[in-house]
N, C-alpha and C positions, 0 to 999 in steps of 0.2 A: 534405541537411545545412547547407548554406549558409542556408535556410530557418529550421533551429533556431538557428543560430548569431545570425542576425538578431533574432528573437523574443527570445533571452538579451541581446544588448546592449541593446534596446529597453527589457527589464523591469529590465536595473542603472542604466540612465539615469533611468528613471521612479523607483526607488528613492532612488538618490544626490539626486534632486531633494527628496523627503520628507526623508531625512537631513541634508540640507543645512540645512533649515528647522529641523529638531530641533534639531541643533547650533547654531544660530544665536540660537533661543532659549535654549539652555541657556548660552551667552555673554551673552547681553544680559539676560534675567531668569530668574535659576536657582530664585527663589521660585515661580515660575508653575510650573515643573518639579516641584518639590514637591508643590506643590496639585494637579498634574494627577495624579503617582503617588499620591497618597494617595486621591483619588478612585476611581482604578483598582483599588485594592488591596481589592479584594472577592472574597470566598471563594465559589466557584460547586461545590456537592456536586454530584458524577456518580453518586452513589450509586443512584437509582433509574433511571439510564439501565444501569448494570452490573447492578441488579438483573434486569431485564427480559432481559439476556443472558445472565445466569448460571440464571435458571430452567429447571427441568425441562422439556421439550416430547416428549410420547411419539406418535409415529407410527406404532409397530409394530402395533396393532391395526386401522389403516385398511389398513398392507400386508398383513395375515393375511385381512381380510376381503373385500377385492378383487384378491388374489393373481394372478388372472389377468391383469388390466388392467397391473398392474404389471410383471408378469415378462414379458409382451409387451412392453411399452415398453422394458425394458431390454433385450431380447434384439434388436430391430429397431435400438435407438441403437447396439448394440456393432457389430451387423454392418455398418450403415451407415457406420459408422469404419472397420471393416476393410477394407470394399470399396473406401473412399475412399484409403486409407493402402497400400494394397497394390501400387497403380501405382507410387508415389513411391519404392519400394525400389530401389536400385541407379542410380535417375535423377542427373540433375545439379542437381538444386534451382534451376533458372535462376532462379525467382519469388522465392526467399529470399535474404537478404544473405548476401555471401561473407564468411566468420571466417578471418583470419589470411592461410590461400591455399586454393585450390580442394582439395586433396588433405583438409586437416585440416577443411574445412567438409562436404565428402563423408561423410567419417567421422562426425561429428559428427551432422549430420542422419540418416544412414543409424540410428547408436545410438539417438537419438530416435524414429525410426519404428518401430524392433524392438521398443522399450519400450512405447511405446503399442500396438502389435500385441499383446504379452502379455497386457498389462492389459484390452485388451477382449477378448482371448480369455478371460480369467479373469472377467470381469465378464457376458458371454453366458452361460459355467455357470452363474454366479449366478443370473440371471435364469431359464434352462432349471430349476434347482431351485426356485426360486420358483413359477414359474407351476405345474409339476407337483406338487412334495411340499414346499411350503412350512415343515412342519413340521422336516423336518431342518435347517434353519437356525436353530430354536430354542434349540438347545445353546451352538451358535456365539454368535448374537445376545446371549443372557444374559451370557456371560462378555464380551463387547465394551462391554457396557451400564454400563460404570462410572464412577462419576462423579467427575471431575479437579477439585480445587481450583483456582482461580486468585488466590483472594484475598491471599495471601502475596505474588504476582508483581507485584500492581499498588498494595501500598502503596505504594510512591514515589511516585504519581499522585495520592494522596490529601493527600500532606503539604503543610503550607501554608507558602510562600514569601513574605517581606516585602521587595517592592519599594523601601520607603521605608529600610530599612536596608541596601540594597545598596552595596557601594563608589563605585561611579558617583555614584551620588546624594549621598553624602558630598562628593564635590569637584566639583560640576557643572559648572563653568568650565573645568578640565581636560579632564575627558570630551567636553564642548561642543565645544573648540577641536578633539580628536582627531577626534571625528565630523565637525566642519564640513570639516577639511583633509582627511579620507580622501574624503567626498563629493565635495570640488573634484577632487581627483585619478581620480576615476572618471568624474565628468562631462568632465571634459577628454580622458581617455582613450576615453570612447564616443561624444562628440559627433561627430567627424568621420565615423563609421561610421551615425550615427543621421538626420542631416543631408544625407548623402550619396545 
């Protein structure tokens, strides 16, 4: 835990050095900030990347064609997981971190192991069906094979935002003073930990 705190302090110190420079530039030369903001104000379309993610991919024909291979793979994987999880049930979970107190930790890890055992048992059953009679899951697979459109959820990512018109750049000296002061405070607080 102390190692993570050290990393966070060093990161905060480095971030404060960068923001100190930005705040100083905003105080001394606000015109340069406007010019840099105008240069950075470029629209990057992400449609081609999301189109690739949204394209439909069908793998069911390969599963049905090589159903013995996929069935055995699923069965072996789920049975291996069950064999590895079964001894953990009821043990003290010494290798895992303690949550709040030992009783709650034991209860939580027991619940997680039982849930995983249940799902692995279900997956191994599906593996047996795929191995012996894949046609039995065709109806279930057809019902589950429905398209979920996400375009209305990600529209907010495609909206253009103009940095030049944002409030901080309308008063760059005031914003620069705030950033500069905040950066000095962070440097003052983190410097003893970073240099010790």
